[in-house]
Structure formats: C-alpha cells, structure tokens
MIMINU-70550 format. One record per residue (C-alpha): x, y, z; residue in three letters. Coordinates in Angstrom, 1 decimal. Layout:
! MIMINU-70550
NODE      px      py      pz  rest
NODE       X       Y       Z   ALA
...
***
This chain:
! MIMINU-70550
NODE      px      py      pz  rest
NODE   -28.3     5.1    -8.3   UNK
NODE   -27.9     1.8   -10.0   UNK
NODE   -27.5     1.6   -13.8   UNK
NODE   -30.1    -1.1   -15.3   UNK
NODE   -27.0    -3.0   -16.8   UNK
NODE   -25.4    -3.4   -13.3   UNK
NODE   -25.9    -6.5   -11.6   UNK
NODE   -26.0    -6.1    -7.6   UNK
NODE   -26.8    -9.1    -5.5   UNK
NODE   -29.8    -8.8    -3.1   UNK
NODE   -27.4    -9.5    -0.4   UNK
NODE   -25.0    -6.6    -1.1   UNK
NODE   -25.2    -3.6     1.4   UNK
NODE   -25.2    -0.1    -0.2   UNK
NODE   -24.8     3.0     1.7   UNK
NODE   -26.8     6.3     1.0   UNK
NODE   -26.2     7.8    -2.4   UNK
NODE   -23.9     5.1    -3.6   UNK
NODE   -23.6     5.1    -7.4   UNK
NODE   -23.3     1.8    -9.5   UNK
NODE   -22.4     2.5   -13.1   UNK
NODE   -23.0     0.4   -16.2   UNK
NODE   -22.1    -3.2   -16.3   UNK
NODE   -20.9    -3.3   -12.8   UNK
NODE   -21.0    -6.6   -10.9   UNK
NODE   -21.5    -6.4    -7.0   UNK
NODE   -21.4    -9.7    -5.1   UNK
NODE   -23.4   -10.9    -2.2   UNK
NODE   -20.9   -10.0     0.6   UNK
NODE   -20.0    -6.7    -0.4   UNK
NODE   -20.6    -3.6     1.6   UNK
NODE   -20.3    -0.2     0.0   UNK
NODE   -20.2     3.0     2.1   UNK
NODE   -22.1     6.3     1.4   UNK
NODE   -21.5     8.2    -1.7   UNK
NODE   -18.9     5.8    -3.2   UNK
NODE   -18.9     5.7    -7.0   UNK
NODE   -18.4     2.6    -9.1   UNK
NODE   -18.2     4.2   -12.5   UNK
NODE   -18.5     1.2   -15.0   UNK
NODE   -17.4    -2.4   -15.7   UNK
NODE   -16.4    -2.9   -12.2   UNK
NODE   -16.4    -6.4   -10.4   UNK
NODE   -16.4    -6.4    -6.7   UNK
NODE   -16.9    -9.7    -4.9   UNK
NODE   -16.0   -11.9    -2.1   UNK
NODE   -16.3   -10.5     1.4   UNK
NODE   -15.2    -6.9     0.5   UNK
NODE   -15.9    -3.7     2.6   UNK
NODE   -15.5    -0.4     0.6   UNK
NODE   -15.6     2.8     2.7   UNK
NODE   -17.4     6.1     2.1   UNK
NODE   -16.6     8.5    -0.8   UNK
NODE   -14.5     5.9    -2.7   UNK
NODE   -14.1     6.4    -6.4   UNK
NODE   -13.6     3.4    -8.5   UNK
NODE   -12.8     3.8   -12.2   UNK
NODE   -13.7     1.5   -15.0   UNK
NODE   -12.4    -2.3   -15.3   UNK
NODE   -11.2    -2.5   -11.7   UNK
NODE   -11.4    -5.9   -10.0   UNK
NODE   -11.8    -5.8    -6.1   UNK
NODE   -11.9    -8.9    -3.8   UNK
NODE   -11.1   -11.6    -6.2   UNK
NODE    -9.6   -14.9    -5.1   UNK
NODE    -5.9   -14.8    -4.3   UNK
NODE    -3.5   -16.1    -6.8   UNK
NODE    -1.7   -17.9    -4.1   UNK
NODE    -1.2   -21.6    -4.8   UNK
NODE    -2.1   -22.3    -1.1   UNK
NODE    -5.6   -20.8    -1.4   UNK
NODE    -8.4   -23.0    -0.9   UNK
NODE   -12.0   -22.8    -2.2   UNK
NODE   -14.3   -21.5     0.4   UNK
NODE   -11.8   -20.2     2.9   UNK
NODE   -12.8   -17.2     5.0   UNK
NODE   -11.0   -14.0     3.4   UNK
NODE   -11.5   -10.2     3.5   UNK
NODE   -10.6    -7.1     1.5   UNK
NODE   -11.1    -3.7     2.7   UNK
NODE   -10.7    -0.2     1.3   UNK
NODE   -10.6     2.9     3.3   UNK
NODE   -12.7     6.1     2.9   UNK
NODE   -11.8     8.6     0.1   UNK
NODE    -9.5     6.3    -1.6   UNK
NODE    -9.3     6.5    -5.5   UNK
NODE    -8.7     3.6    -7.6   UNK
NODE    -8.0     4.4   -11.3   UNK
NODE    -8.6     2.2   -14.3   UNK
NODE    -7.6    -1.6   -14.3   UNK
NODE    -6.6    -1.8   -10.6   UNK
NODE    -6.8    -5.3    -9.2   UNK
NODE    -7.0    -6.0    -5.4   UNK
NODE    -7.0    -9.7    -4.3   UNK
NODE    -8.5   -10.8    -1.2   UNK
NODE    -6.2   -12.3     1.6   UNK
NODE    -5.4   -16.1     2.0   UNK
NODE    -6.7   -17.5     5.2   UNK
NODE    -3.4   -19.0     6.4   UNK
NODE    -1.9   -15.5     6.7   UNK
NODE    -4.7   -13.9     8.4   UNK
NODE    -7.1   -13.6     5.5   UNK
NODE    -6.9    -9.9     5.0   UNK
NODE    -5.9    -7.6     2.2   UNK
NODE    -6.4    -3.9     3.3   UNK
NODE    -6.1    -0.5     1.7   UNK
NODE    -6.4     2.6     4.1   UNK
NODE    -7.9     5.9     3.6   UNK
NODE    -7.1     8.7     1.1   UNK
NODE    -4.9     6.4    -1.1   UNK
NODE    -4.5     7.0    -4.6   UNK
NODE    -3.8     3.9    -6.9   UNK
NODE    -3.3     4.8   -10.6   UNK
NODE    -4.2     2.6   -13.5   UNK
NODE    -3.1    -0.9   -13.8   UNK
NODE    -1.7    -1.2   -10.3   UNK
NODE    -2.0    -4.5    -8.6   UNK
NODE    -2.4    -5.3    -4.9   UNK
NODE    -1.9    -8.9    -4.1   UNK
NODE    -3.1   -11.0    -1.3   UNK
NODE    -2.5   -10.2     2.3   UNK
NODE    -0.9    -6.8     1.5   UNK
NODE    -1.6    -4.0     3.8   UNK
NODE    -1.6    -0.4     2.7   UNK
NODE    -1.8     2.5     5.1   UNK
NODE    -3.1     6.0     4.8   UNK
NODE    -2.5     8.4     2.0   UNK
NODE    -0.3     5.9     0.1   UNK
NODE     0.3     6.6    -3.6   UNK
NODE     1.0     4.1    -6.4   UNK
NODE     1.8     5.2    -9.9   UNK
NODE     0.8     3.5   -13.1   UNK
NODE     1.6    -0.2   -13.3   UNK
NODE     3.3    -0.4    -9.9   UNK
NODE     2.8    -4.0    -8.5   UNK
NODE     2.8    -5.5    -5.2   UNK
NODE     3.5    -9.2    -4.5   UNK
NODE     1.8   -10.9    -1.7   UNK
NODE     2.2    -9.9     2.0   UNK
NODE     3.7    -6.5     1.3   UNK
NODE     3.3    -3.7     3.8   UNK
NODE     3.3    -0.1     2.8   UNK
NODE     3.2     2.5     5.4   UNK
NODE     1.5     5.8     5.6   UNK
NODE     2.4     8.5     3.0   UNK
NODE     4.7     6.2     1.0   UNK
NODE     4.8     6.6    -2.7   UNK
NODE     5.6     3.8    -5.1   UNK
NODE     6.8     5.0    -8.9   UNK
NODE     5.5     3.7   -12.1   UNK
NODE     6.3     0.1   -13.0   UNK
NODE     8.1    -0.7    -9.8   UNK
NODE     7.8    -4.2    -8.7   UNK
NODE     8.0    -5.2    -4.8   UNK
NODE     8.9    -8.5    -3.8   UNK
NODE     6.4   -10.6    -1.4   UNK
NODE     6.9    -9.8     2.4   UNK
NODE     8.8    -6.6     1.7   UNK
NODE     8.1    -3.6     4.0   UNK
NODE     8.0     0.0     2.8   UNK
NODE     8.2     2.5     5.6   UNK
NODE     6.3     5.8     6.2   UNK
NODE     7.1     8.8     3.8   UNK
NODE     9.5     6.6     1.7   UNK
NODE     9.7     6.9    -2.0   UNK
NODE    10.2     4.0    -4.5   UNK
NODE    11.5     5.3    -7.9   UNK
NODE    10.0     4.3   -11.2   UNK
NODE    11.0     0.9   -12.6   UNK
NODE    12.5    -0.1    -9.5   UNK
NODE    12.9    -3.8    -8.3   UNK
NODE    12.6    -3.9    -4.6   UNK
NODE    13.4    -7.2    -2.8   UNK
NODE    14.4    -5.7     0.6   UNK
NODE    12.6    -3.6     3.0   UNK
NODE    12.9     0.2     2.5   UNK
NODE    13.1     2.3     6.0   UNK
NODE    10.9     5.2     6.4   UNK
NODE    11.9     8.6     5.1   UNK
NODE    14.4     7.3     2.5   UNK
NODE    14.5     7.2    -1.3   UNK
NODE    15.6     4.2    -3.4   UNK
NODE    15.5     3.5    -7.1   UNK
NODE    17.0     1.0    -9.7   UNK
NODE    17.0    -2.6   -10.6   UNK
NODE    18.3    -3.9    -8.4   UNK
NODE    17.3    -1.1    -6.1   UNK
NODE    19.8     1.2    -4.5   UNK
NODE    19.6     3.8    -1.8   UNK
NODE    19.6     7.4    -2.8   UNK
NODE    19.5     9.4     0.4   UNK
NODE    16.6    11.1     2.1   UNK
NODE    13.2    11.6     0.5   UNK
NODE    13.8    15.2     1.1   UNK
NODE    11.2    16.7    -1.3   UNK
NODE     8.5    14.5     0.0   UNK
NODE     9.3    15.4     3.7   UNK
NODE     9.3    19.0     3.0   UNK
NODE     6.0    18.9     1.2   UNK
NODE     4.6    17.0     4.4   UNK
NODE     5.9    19.9     6.6   UNK
NODE     8.8    18.3     8.4   UNK
NODE    10.9    20.8    10.2   UNK
NODE    14.5    21.5     9.2   UNK
NODE    15.8    20.2    12.4   UNK
NODE    14.0    16.7    11.6   UNK
NODE    15.4    16.7     8.3   UNK
NODE    18.8    17.2     9.3   UNK
NODE    18.5    14.6    11.9   UNK
NODE    17.1    12.0     9.4   UNK
NODE    19.8    12.9     6.9   UNK
NODE    22.6    12.2     9.6   UNK
NODE    20.7     8.9    10.5   UNK
NODE    21.1     7.9     6.7   UNK
NODE    24.7     8.7     6.8   UNK
NODE    25.2     6.4     9.7   UNK
NODE    23.3     3.7     8.2   UNK
NODE    24.4     3.8     4.5   UNK
NODE    27.7     5.9     4.4   UNK
NODE    29.6     4.8     7.5   UNK
NODE    31.7     1.7     8.2   UNK
NODE    29.2     0.4    10.8   UNK
NODE    27.2    -2.7    10.3   UNK
NODE    23.4    -2.4    10.9   UNK
NODE    23.5    -3.3    14.7   UNK
NODE    26.3    -0.9    15.2   UNK
NODE    24.4     1.9    13.3   UNK
NODE    21.2     1.4    15.4   UNK
NODE    23.1     1.4    18.4   UNK
NODE    24.5     4.6    17.4   UNK
NODE    21.1     6.2    16.4   UNK
NODE    19.5     5.0    19.6   UNK
NODE    22.0     7.2    21.6   UNK
NODE    21.6    10.2    19.4   UNK
NODE    17.8    10.0    18.4   UNK
NODE    16.0    13.1    19.3   UNK
NODE    12.8    13.3    17.2   UNK
NODE     9.8    10.9    16.9   UNK
NODE    10.9    10.3    13.4   UNK
NODE    14.2     9.1    14.3   UNK
NODE    12.7     6.8    16.9   UNK
NODE    10.3     5.6    14.3   UNK
NODE    13.1     4.7    11.9   UNK
NODE    14.9     2.7    14.6   UNK
NODE    11.8     0.8    15.4   UNK
NODE    11.4    -0.1    11.7   UNK
NODE    14.8    -1.4    11.4   UNK
NODE    14.4    -3.5    14.7   UNK
NODE    11.2    -5.0    13.7   UNK
NODE    11.7    -8.7    12.6   UNK
NODE    11.6    -8.9     8.9   UNK
NODE    11.3   -11.7     6.4   UNK
NODE    13.5    -9.8     3.9   UNK
NODE    15.9    -7.6     5.8   UNK
NODE    16.5    -3.9     5.0   UNK
NODE    17.8    -2.6     1.8   UNK
NODE    21.6    -2.1     2.2   UNK
***
C-alpha cells in the first residue's frame, strides 16, 4: 500500500504488505521488510535496511548523511534497523562514516521515543529504550535492554552496558557499566538498576552479587584494577562475568567513576 502522494524510487525494495503513507520519500537503495509501516512525512534514503514489522511515525529521517566533518561525498555507508523496532515522531538516524566502518545499526524490538537522535556509527542492541529527546553523539554503543531517559545527552564513543539505566537530563561522558544506574549533570553513579533487573527476571542471588560488585567498584578504597581483580576472584554468575568483561574492554572514554 503506497499512498499516491508518496515518492518511492523504482530501485527501492519493499517486502510484502509494506505500507508507505502520505508524503513519504523512499530512496533508491532502501530495503524495507514485510509489514513495516511508514506512517507519513518520512524520509528514508542512503543505503538503508529496515526490518520486518517496524513502525516509523511521522517526520522521521532515516539514513541521512552523517554530520561528521570527516564525511566524504559518495562514501559507502549503511543504516540498519531491526525487526519490530518502533521510531516515534521526529526521530533522526544518520548513516555511518566510512572511516569508522560505515555502519549505524539499531537492533530488534527497540523503542525510540519522539525527537531522539542516533548519530553516525552508533550501535544499539536489542530491546533498547530511549525516552523523548535523548541524544546520542557519534560512535556510541548501547547494549541490550539499556534505557536512556528523557533529554539525556551521551558523549561520542561512550558505551552503555546491558540493562543499564541513564536518568533523565543526564550528561554522560564516560562508559556506564551494565546493570547500574546513573543520573545527573555531570553523571553520578546511583547503585544497581534494581527495578529494571527485577522486571527482567533476574534472580535474587544475581541481584545480591551485582550489588556487592557495585560496592566493590564504587564504595571501596580499591582502584579500578584492584576492584576488577577482587571481582574476578568472587564472580559466580554470568552477569558478574559480563560486568568484568565490560570494564576490561578497551575504551575511548573510561568507565564512569
């Protein structure tokens, strides 16, 4: 179903039962999966792959050129959006720059609320939620089930771990380890994302272990290296080992202290 006012390039690939609403513009190199809906006034261009059962609300911009000063005209770059993801009004997703891999990707089952921005070369996992006006600078990595509050701003190259929570209005300039909660300007750590973890079905034993890990990292006299060494000796759960791996992964920004 393509509305008469929509402009769809003959080279675009549309899956079965795709709906293209009024005044949408779909470029030559766009592929859209089955049953996806572009409601109205949406621009999708560049080399963009949109999955199945995706919902994109009015005035979104998908696959526009990067705002990076290093971007070159005609360079190879890609934008991908996973199945069942929802983009609400005025979301903007910019394609990557070639010198950094050329890909901006959003996983499956994500929910990006109105006016959120995903800059070039960002990588979002699955089930990520971003509240209204949350903004990601370039090269940000957001792992599965993370939640970013309204009007939060995330510095380029920052990593946000799985099941982490960034509070509203937060200015985040360092990596946020998985399972933890931060908020403020500048951001400060505020313990375990206990509510989110309970909702996700984590056992009491895992919650207790992660709470102790938080105390070791943020409420002891140990430096990061010493804290990680202590955690390695005591780690019992998969989640504790994932926390250690996140902290030990090389980072442009370093973890939030």
